[in-house]
N, C-alpha and C positions, 0 to 999 in steps of 0.2 A: 209542497203546498203552494208554491208560486203558481203552478198551472191551475189549481183550484181557485185561487184568488183571481186569476185572469178570467176564469170561467164565470165567476160571480160578477166581475166587472162587466163582462160582455152581456150577461143577462140583465144587469141593471141598465145598461145602455139600450138594450132592446126594448125594455118596457117603458123607458123614460118618456118618449113622446105620447104613448097611450096613457100613462099616468097623468101627465100634464093635461091632456085632453079631457080626461075624466074629472080631474079636480077643477078644471075651468067651468064645470057645470054648477059648482057650489056658489053660494052667495059670497060677495067679496070678503067679508069678515072671516068666514069659515075657511075660505081658500087661503087667505093670508096666514092664518094660524096653522093650517095644514102644511103650507110651504115651510114655515119656520120649524115645525115639529120634525119634518122630514129632512131638515138640514139643507134645504135649498136656498134659504134666505136668512138674514139676521133679523133682529127684532124691528129694524127700520125698513125691512123689505129689500135690502140690498142683496144681490146674488152672492151665495157662498158655495164652497165645495164641501161636501160631507154627506152624511146619511148612513144608514145601516148597511149590513152586508147583503141584503136582498136574497137570503137563502131561499125563502119560500117561492118567490117568482122564478128563480132558477130551477127549482124542483118542478114547478108547473110546466115550464117549457120543456124540460127533460122528459116529463111524463107523456107529453104528446109524442115526442120522438120515440119513446119506449113502446108506444102503440103503433109505430110505423108511419106516423104522420109528420109533416114538417113542424119544427118547434113553434112556429108562429101560430099554429092552430090553437096552441094553449095560451096565447097572449091574453085574451079576456080573463081567463082563469088566473094568470099570473098577476094581473092588475088587481083582480078581486081579492085574492088571498093577501096581497100586500096591504090593501086598504083595511081588511079585517084585522090583520096583525097590528096595524098602527092605531086602529080604534082601541084595541085592547091595551096597547102601551099608554095611550093618553089617559085611559081610565085607571090603569095599574099605578101610574105615577101618582095620581091623586089619592087612591086608596092607601098606598104604601107611604105617602108623605115624602116621596123622593123629590128632592129639589134640583137634581142634576141628572141628565142623560146625555151620553156621548160628549161629556165635558162641556155641556151647555145647560143653562137653566131650563127646567121643564116648563111646559105650557102653563100648567095650573099655578106654578110659582110666580110667573110674570104676568099672566093674563087673567088669573082667577079660576076658581073651580068651575064656575058655570061655563066659561069658554072651553075648558078642557072637555067637559061632558058633552056639550053641544057639538063641538068639532068631531069628537069621536063618534057620536051618533050619526052625524052627517056622512062620515066616511063609511060607516057600517051600511047605511042605506044605499050609498052610492055603489058599493060592491055588488049588491044584487041588481041594481040598475044596469051596470056594465055587463053582467052575464046575460040578463034578459034582453039586451039589445040584439042578441043573436036570434036567428029564427030556428024553429024546429025543436024536436025532442031533446037533442043533445044540450042545448042551452038551458032548457028547463031542468034536465037531470043534473047539470052542473050547479044550477042555482039551488036545487034541493040539497045536493051534497054539501054545499057551503053553508046553507042554513042549518043543517043538522050538525055540522062541525062547530058552528058558532054557538049553538045551544049547549054542546058538550064543553066548549071552552068556558062558557058562563057557569055551567055546573061545577067545573073544576075550580073556578074562582070562588064560588059560593062555599065550597068545601074548605078552600084555603083560608078564607076569612073565619069560618066556623072553628077551624083548628086552633086559631089564636086564643080561644076561650077554653080550650080543653087540654088536660094534662095526660090523657090516656089514648092519644092517637097511635094506631098501630101502623106497622110498615106497609101492610096491604092497603090500608086506607090512604096512606100517603102516596103510594104508587098509583092508586086509582085516581086520586086528585091530580097527579102529574099527567096521567093519561088524558084527562080532560083538558086541563089548563094549557098544556103544551103539545101533547101528542095529537089531539084532535085536528088542529089546524095544519100541522105538518103532514098528517095522514091525508087530509083533503088536498094539500098542495101537491103531493106526489101522485095523486089520482086524478085531479081535475082536468089536466091536459088530455089524459087518456079518455076521460068521459066526453070531452068536447070533440075528440077524434072518433067517437063512436066505437071504441074498443070493446072486445068481448068482456063479459063480466069477470071472467077468471083473471084476465090481465089487470083490470081495474082493482080487483080484490088483492092481488099480489102487490101492486104498487101501494095501495092503501095500507096494507099490512107492513110493508117496508117503512112507510112513513110513520106509522104508529111506533114501531121499534126505534126509529130515528128520533122521534119526539121524546121518548123516555131517556134515550142516550143523551140528547141535548139537555134535558132538565137535570139529569144526574151531574153532568159536567158543569152546568150553570150553578148548581148548588155548591159544588166544590169551589168554584171561583167566587161565589158569594161569601165564602169564609176566608180562603187563602189566596184569592186573585190579587195580582199586582195592581194597586190603585192607578198607576200611570197608564196601564193598559185597559183596565175595566172601567175606569172613570168613577169608581166607588171606593170608599175607604176599606182597608183591610178589615176583616171580621164583620163586615156590614150586616150580614144576615144574623149573626149572633147578637149584635147590638140590638137588633129588632126582635130578638128571640124567636126567629122563624123556625117552625118545625119542618125544616127542609129534610130531604132524603137522607143525607149522611148523619144529621142530628137524630132523626127518628130511628135509624138503624142503630146508632150508638146507644140510645135510651133503651131500646127493646132487646138488644143483643149484647150489650156491653157489661152485663153483670154489675158488680159494685161501682165500676166507673160510670155505667149507664144510670144507676140510681143517683149518684152524685150529680150527674149532668141534669137529670130530671128535677132535682131539688134546686139547682141553679136556675133553670128555666122558670121555676115557679116563684122565684123571689120577686117581690113587688117593686123594689128600688131599682133605679137605672144603674146599669153596671158600669164600673170604671174600666180604665184601660187594662189594668193588671187582671181584673176579674174576667174580662172578655178573652184575654190571652189564655188564661187558665182553662176557660171553657173550650177554646179551640184545641188545646192540648188534650182535654178529656175526649173530644170527638176523635182525634187522631189515635190516641192510645186505645180507645174502645173499638177501633177498626172501621169507623164510619167513612173516613176518606178513602181507604184502600178498597172497601166494599163498593163504594159509589163508582170509582173509576173502573173496577173490574166488571161491575154490572153494566156499565155503559158499553164496554167491549162485547159483553155477552149479548146485549140487545142488538148491536150492530151485526154480530154473527147470525142471529136469528133473522134479521132483515135480509141479509145476503142470501140466506137459504131460500127465502120466499121468492126473491128475484130469480134465482137459479132454477127453481121449479117451474116458474112461469116462462122461462126461455126468452127473457128480454133481449133485444138486440145488443150486440157486444158494445158498441160505442156508448149507447145510452146507459147500459149497466155499469160500464167503467166510470162514467161521469157521476152516476148516482152513488156508487161506492166511494169515489174520491171525495165527494161532498160529505158523506158520512164520516170518513176518516178525518176530514178537516174539523168536523163538529166535535169529535171526541178527543181531539188533540189541541183544540184552540185555547187561547189564553185570554180571550175576552168575549 
């Protein structure tokens, strides 16, 4: 995995100048908050080292290479998908009430809800502007792809919020929600560089399909970490998703496929009182015993196998394919 992390670091370094140039278009207040959210500065504006893994920009650069173009062809797409991803994180933190991300206070927790919403909106708008700076039909097609992916992301978020009020969520509904909330942007990320390179539709479709499978694998692993992840690595308390009574994929699988254990878990989820530590621990045991954890990890690997087949059928160049598959492997074995 060291080589993959090096690849992600290189991708982050490649997009950094373009990201800074894009964010410099924002008003000073929004730019300052965006810099803090991205881990580039502290609350006083002093430079810091940090930030996310930049998986989506790396995929965008690789997708251009998969289409036979230089990776830099995908650079506007790489910047745009990272901006949209961070728009969603700013809003997610507020909707979920999360006060910490990457071991630092979240924007809404220190700057207020309005600042988080407006900075997220500014980053979303800026993503389209970055793509439309390019001339010709490829730029327009890339902007359309990202707009459609953003609509799907929002649809997934709407479903996620709606599920909080329902006790009858099915596994298929939960998978559909994850396909929108997480899969749509990862799908766009793995296709947008190829679109900017003017690749044939078959190649674009194969890359988008790989990204959609990757997105579901990502969410499955994320949901496992949301229950059993090491707080020192994830930056969130153990069992955090259960404390919030999220109907995540392993939880929903356990409720719908776990028999008596699933029924007990469903009753636990429906309780109105805030759960104590022992209660949450018991709920995690129910999910595990009902097979939710095992199913989620196995399903993540099944999704990656499906994505690999799509790339093989499209005859993606060897180096780009190896890098895409390595990133996929990193995602399903990551610990944060």
